C-alpha positions in Angstrom: 0.0 0.0 0.0 1.5 3.3 -1.1 -0.3 6.5 -0.1 -0.1 10.3 0.1 -2.1 12.2 2.7 -3.1 15.7 1.6 -4.6 18.4 3.8 -3.8 21.8 5.2 -1.8 22.3 8.4 -3.9 21.1 11.4 -6.1 18.7 9.4 -4.8 15.7 11.3 -2.5 14.1 8.6 0.1 13.2 11.2 -2.3 11.5 13.5 -4.0 9.5 10.7 -0.6 8.6 9.2 0.6 7.1 12.5 -2.6 5.1 12.8 -2.2 3.6 9.3 1.4 2.8 10.1 0.4 0.9 13.2 -2.5 -0.9 11.6 -0.9 -2.0 8.3 2.8 -2.3 9.2 3.9 0.3 6.6 6.3 3.2 7.1 5.8 6.9 7.2 8.2 8.8 5.1 8.8 12.4 6.1 10.9 14.4 3.7 12.5 16.3 6.6 13.5 13.2 8.5 14.7 11.5 5.3 16.9 14.5 4.4 18.4 14.5 7.9 19.0 10.8 7.8 20.6 11.0 4.3 22.9 13.8 5.5 23.9 11.8 8.7 24.5 8.6 6.6 26.7 10.6 4.2 25.0 9.2 1.1 25.9 10.9 -2.2 22.4 12.6 -2.3 22.7 13.4 1.4 26.0 15.2 0.9 24.5 17.3 -1.9 21.6 18.2 0.4 24.0 19.0 3.2 25.9 21.7 1.3 22.7 23.3 0.1 21.1 23.3 3.6 24.3 24.6 5.2 24.1 27.6 2.8 20.5 28.2 3.8 19.1 27.3 0.5 16.1 25.1 -0.4 16.9 21.6 -1.5 16.0 21.1 -5.2 13.2 18.7 -6.1 15.6 16.3 -7.9 17.6 15.8 -4.7 14.5 15.2 -2.6 13.3 12.7 -5.2 16.7 11.0 -5.1 16.5 10.7 -1.3 12.9 9.2 -1.6 14.2 6.8 -4.3 16.9 5.5 -1.9 14.5 5.3 1.0 11.7 3.3 -0.7 14.3 0.7 -1.8 15.0 -0.2 1.8 13.4 -3.5 3.1 11.0 -1.9 5.6 9.3 0.1 2.8 8.6 -3.0 0.7 5.2 -3.5 2.2 4.2 0.1 1.6 4.6 3.7 2.7 2.9 6.9 3.4 4.5 10.1 2.1 4.4 12.9 4.5 5.3 16.4 3.3 5.9 15.4 -0.3 4.8 16.2 -2.9 4.0 19.8 -2.1 3.7 21.0 -5.7 2.6 19.7 -9.0 6.1 19.5 -10.4 7.1 17.3 -7.4 4.0 15.1 -8.0 5.1 14.7 -11.6 8.6 13.8 -10.5 7.2 11.3 -8.0 5.0 9.6 -10.7 8.1 9.3 -13.0 10.1 7.7 -10.1 7.4 5.2 -9.3 7.0 4.3 -12.9 10.7 3.6 -13.2 10.5 1.3 -10.2 7.4 -0.4 -11.5 5.4 0.7 -8.5 1.9 2.1 -8.2 0.5 4.8 -6.0 -2.7 3.3 -4.6 -4.4 6.5 -3.4 -4.2 10.1 -2.4 -6.4 10.8 0.6 -7.4 14.4 1.1 -8.5 15.4 4.6 -10.9 18.3 3.8 -11.4 20.7 6.7 -12.9 24.1 7.4 -10.1 26.7 7.6 -12.1 29.0 9.9 -12.6 26.1 12.3 -8.9 25.4 12.2 -8.1 29.0 13.2 -10.7 28.9 15.9 -9.1 25.7 17.3 -5.6 27.2 17.3 -6.8 30.4 19.0 -8.7 28.4 21.6 -5.6 26.2 22.3 -3.4 29.3 22.5 -5.8 30.9 25.0 -5.9 27.7 27.2 -2.1 27.5 27.1 -1.8 31.2 28.3 -4.4 30.5 31.0 -2.2 27.8 32.4 0.7 30.2 32.6 2.6 28.3 29.8 4.3 29.8 26.8 2.6 29.4 23.5 4.6 27.7 20.8 5.8 30.1 18.1 4.5 27.9 15.4 1.1 27.3 17.1 -0.6 30.7 16.8 -3.4 32.0 14.5 -0.9 34.3 12.8 1.5 31.5 11.8 -1.4 29.2 10.8 -2.8 31.9 8.6 0.5 32.1 6.7 0.8 28.3 6.4 -2.8 28.0 5.1 -2.1 30.7 2.4 1.1 28.7 1.4 -0.9 25.5 1.2 -3.6 27.1 -1.0 -1.1 28.5 -3.5 1.4 25.6 -3.7 -0.3 22.3 -2.5 -4.0 22.7 -3.2 -3.5 22.3 -7.0 -2.5 18.7 -6.3 -6.2 18.0 -5.5 -7.0 18.7 -9.1 -3.9 16.9 -10.4 -4.7 13.6 -8.6 -8.4 14.0 -9.2 -7.8 13.9 -12.9 -5.7 10.7 -12.5 -8.5 9.1 -10.5 -6.3 8.8 -7.4 -8.0 11.3 -5.1 -10.2 10.2 -2.2 -11.7 12.9 0.0 -12.6 12.4 3.6 -14.3 14.9 5.9 -11.5 15.9 8.3 -13.9 17.7 10.6 -15.2 14.4 11.9 -13.8 12.9 15.1 -10.4 11.2 14.9 -12.0 7.8 15.2 -14.5 8.5 12.5 -11.8 9.8 10.1 -9.7 6.6 10.8 -12.7 4.3 10.0 -13.6 6.2 6.9 -10.0 6.0 5.5 -9.8 2.3 6.2 -13.2 1.7 4.6 -12.2 3.4 1.4 -8.8 1.7 1.2 -10.5 -1.7 1.7 -13.0 -0.8 -1.1 -10.1 0.0 -3.4 -8.3 -3.2 -2.5 -5.3 -1.3 -1.2 -5.6 -3.1 2.1 -6.6 -6.6 3.2 -10.2 -6.6 4.2 -11.2 -7.9 7.7 -12.8 -11.0 6.3 -9.5 -12.0 4.7 -8.2 -13.1 8.1 -10.7 -16.0 7.7 -9.9 -16.5 4.1 -9.2 -20.2 4.2 -12.3 -21.3 6.0 -14.4 -18.8 4.0 -13.0 -20.3 0.8 -13.9 -23.8 1.8 -17.3 -22.7 2.9 -17.7 -20.9 -0.4 -16.8 -24.1 -2.3 -19.3 -26.1 -0.2 -22.0 -23.5 -1.0 -21.2 -23.8 -4.7 -21.5 -27.6 -4.5 -24.8 -27.3 -2.7 -25.9 -24.7 -5.1 -25.3 -27.1 -8.0 -26.8 -30.0 -6.2 -30.3 -28.4 -6.0 -30.5 -27.8 -9.7 -29.2 -31.3 -10.2 -32.1 -32.7 -8.2 -34.6 -30.6 -10.2 -33.0 -31.7 -13.5 -33.1 -35.3 -12.3 -36.8 -34.9 -11.2 -37.6 -33.4 -14.6 -35.8 -36.1 -16.4 -37.5 -38.7 -14.2 -40.9 -37.1 -15.0 -40.1 -37.2 -18.7 -38.9 -40.8 -18.5 -42.0 -41.7 -16.5 -44.2 -40.0 -19.0 -42.5 -41.9 -21.8 -42.8 -45.2 -19.9 -46.5 -44.6 -19.3 -47.0 -43.8 -23.0 -45.2 -47.1 -24.0 -47.2 -49.1 -21.4 -50.5 -47.6 -22.7 -49.5 -48.4 -26.2 -48.8 -52.0 -25.2 -52.1 -52.3 -23.4 -53.8 -50.9 -26.5 -52.2 -53.5 -28.7 -53.2 -56.3 -26.4 -56.8 -55.0 -26.2 -56.9 -54.8 -30.0 -55.6 -58.4 -30.3 -58.2 -59.6 -27.8 -61.0 -57.6 -29.5 -60.0 -58.9 -32.9 -60.2 -62.4 -31.8 -63.5 -61.9 -29.9 -65.5 -59.6 -32.1 -63.9 -59.3 -35.4 -61.9 -56.7 -37.2 -64.6 -53.9 -37.3 -65.1 -54.0 -33.6 -61.3 -54.2 -33.1 -60.8 -51.0 -34.9 -63.3 -49.3 -32.7 -61.6 -50.6 -29.7 -58.2 -49.4 -30.9 -59.6 -45.9 -31.2 -61.0 -46.0 -27.7 -57.9 -47.5 -26.2 -55.6 -45.0 -27.9 -57.7 -42.1 -26.7 -57.7 -43.2 -23.1 -53.9 -43.3 -22.4 -53.4 -40.1 -24.4 -56.0 -38.3 -22.3 -54.5 -39.7 -19.1 -51.0 -38.7 -20.1 -52.1 -35.2 -21.1 -53.6 -34.6 -17.6 -50.5 -35.9 -15.9 -48.3 -33.6 -18.0 -50.6 -30.6 -17.2 -50.3 -31.4 -13.5 -46.5 -31.3 -13.7 
């Protein structure tokens, strides 16, 4: 399972990413952490990033993509991953698509957590007020002013990705204003529907399969009985017709001997009518 979580700051992406990691045994790939790890490990891409970061510059997309490429080749990412903080722009999304294509990998879904920005600002303002009321210092990055700037950046740079992935039929939107539990359930539900995750019933796959086979056998048995009954009825009808014909011939023979040919012909007609009539009634009943 390979996912991207989209949503503005404060939408709960980090919380939901951690829940998916714990539930499905995949890894969360944060570009910031990957950059620091690559620099610490002294990889060729990490060394390039180190020089740029030391000079205070922004790490180019190609270097970030190179770090992601190295990271998803590691064993713990084989089962799947969630990208956190990347892509942030359409060019980054295009570079990621090219990378996955080269590796013969597929992006399963892009889950957008849609939230009300006014509600987010209200939350931050309330949280800041509660922090001050406790006599604690408010974090510099957890104020309505900072959030307003981050939301503006999200709208201009990252929001176009919603249209980008929607065109490619990868986008799935979840109401991020629901409770954390409801959001988690909804994400898992749509991922199961996509086949990106193993459904709950799959844990009993073997018994279910045997049961399904049994059902199939039973299902074919019933029509078999019906077919047999029909065949039996047809056979019975044929047998009755043959028996009636035999009786008719015997009657004719006796009549011919006893009364002569003229009376025998009359008896033939009567004998032939009786079994035909009887057989017709039986067929009508069936």
